C-alpha positions in Angstrom: 25.5 31.8 -1.6 24.0 32.4 -5.0 20.5 33.4 -5.9 18.0 30.8 -7.0 17.4 32.6 -10.2 21.1 32.5 -11.0 21.6 28.8 -10.3 18.8 27.9 -12.8 21.2 29.2 -15.5 23.5 26.3 -14.6 20.9 23.7 -15.6 22.7 20.9 -17.6 26.2 21.9 -16.3 28.3 19.4 -14.4 28.0 19.0 -10.6 31.3 17.9 -9.1 32.5 16.9 -5.6 35.2 18.6 -3.6 37.8 16.6 -5.6 36.2 17.8 -8.9 34.9 14.3 -9.7 31.8 14.5 -11.8 28.6 13.5 -9.9 26.2 14.2 -12.8 24.4 17.1 -14.4 22.3 19.8 -12.7 18.6 19.2 -13.5 16.7 21.5 -11.0 16.9 23.4 -7.8 14.8 23.0 -4.7 14.5 25.9 -2.4 13.8 26.0 1.3 10.1 27.0 1.4 10.6 29.1 4.5 13.5 31.3 3.1 13.3 30.8 -0.6 17.1 30.1 -0.6 18.5 27.3 -2.7 18.6 24.2 -0.6 19.0 21.1 -2.8 19.7 20.3 -6.4 18.5 17.4 -8.4 21.4 15.8 -10.3 20.9 13.5 -13.3 23.0 10.4 -13.1 23.0 6.9 -14.7 23.1 5.5 -18.2 21.1 7.1 -21.0 18.5 4.3 -20.8 18.3 4.3 -17.0 18.6 7.8 -15.7 17.5 9.0 -12.3 17.7 12.2 -10.2 19.5 12.3 -6.9 19.3 15.0 -4.3 22.5 17.0 -3.3 22.5 19.8 -0.7 23.6 23.2 -2.0 25.0 24.5 1.3 28.6 25.7 0.7 28.3 25.0 -3.1 30.4 27.2 -5.4 30.2 27.8 -9.1 33.0 27.7 -11.6 33.3 27.9 -15.3 30.8 25.2 -16.5 30.4 23.4 -13.2 28.8 23.6 -9.7 31.1 22.2 -6.9 29.5 20.8 -3.8 31.3 19.7 -0.6 29.8 16.2 -0.7 31.6 13.1 -1.8 30.6 11.6 -5.1 29.8 8.2 -3.6 27.7 9.7 -0.8 25.8 11.7 -3.4 25.2 8.8 -5.8 23.8 6.8 -2.9 21.3 9.6 -2.1 17.6 9.1 -2.3 16.4 9.5 -5.9 13.4 9.9 -8.1 12.6 9.1 -11.7 13.5 11.8 -14.2 9.8 12.6 -14.6 9.1 12.0 -10.9 8.5 14.3 -8.0 9.7 14.3 -4.4 6.9 13.2 -2.1 6.4 15.1 1.2 6.9 11.9 3.2 10.3 11.3 1.4 11.7 14.7 2.4 13.1 13.6 5.8 15.1 10.8 4.1 16.8 13.2 1.8 18.0 15.3 4.7 18.9 12.3 6.9 21.1 10.8 4.1 23.4 13.8 4.5 23.1 14.0 8.3 21.2 17.3 8.0 18.3 18.3 10.4 14.8 18.2 9.1 11.9 20.3 10.3 8.6 21.0 8.6 7.0 24.5 8.6 5.1 25.7 11.6 1.9 24.2 10.2 3.5 21.1 8.8 4.3 22.6 5.4 6.8 21.0 3.1 10.4 22.0 3.5 11.4 21.9 -0.2 9.9 23.4 -3.3 11.1 22.9 -6.8 12.2 25.8 -9.0 
């Protein structure tokens, strides 16, 4: 796994699936608020006049020269929950992001949000 500070340097680089098909461009990293480890990335997709940000898990992601490779299929990623390019992930939408990828979701002990943007 890579450090959150390091992954921010990859902003704007391609995010590709396991077959190296481009999903989009890395926009931001969301960390797990309990551990501060990178958990999800927002990836810019769409046409220049209609862009949106999708959420892609960073577990098992690897970096290469000019790209970030994730183990998730391009189609699955592109169908993920999204927000506007100037939007924010609402607390009530967090469970949908995890569920889309079949990942377990739990809030903090006192109901805290699970994801925080870096």
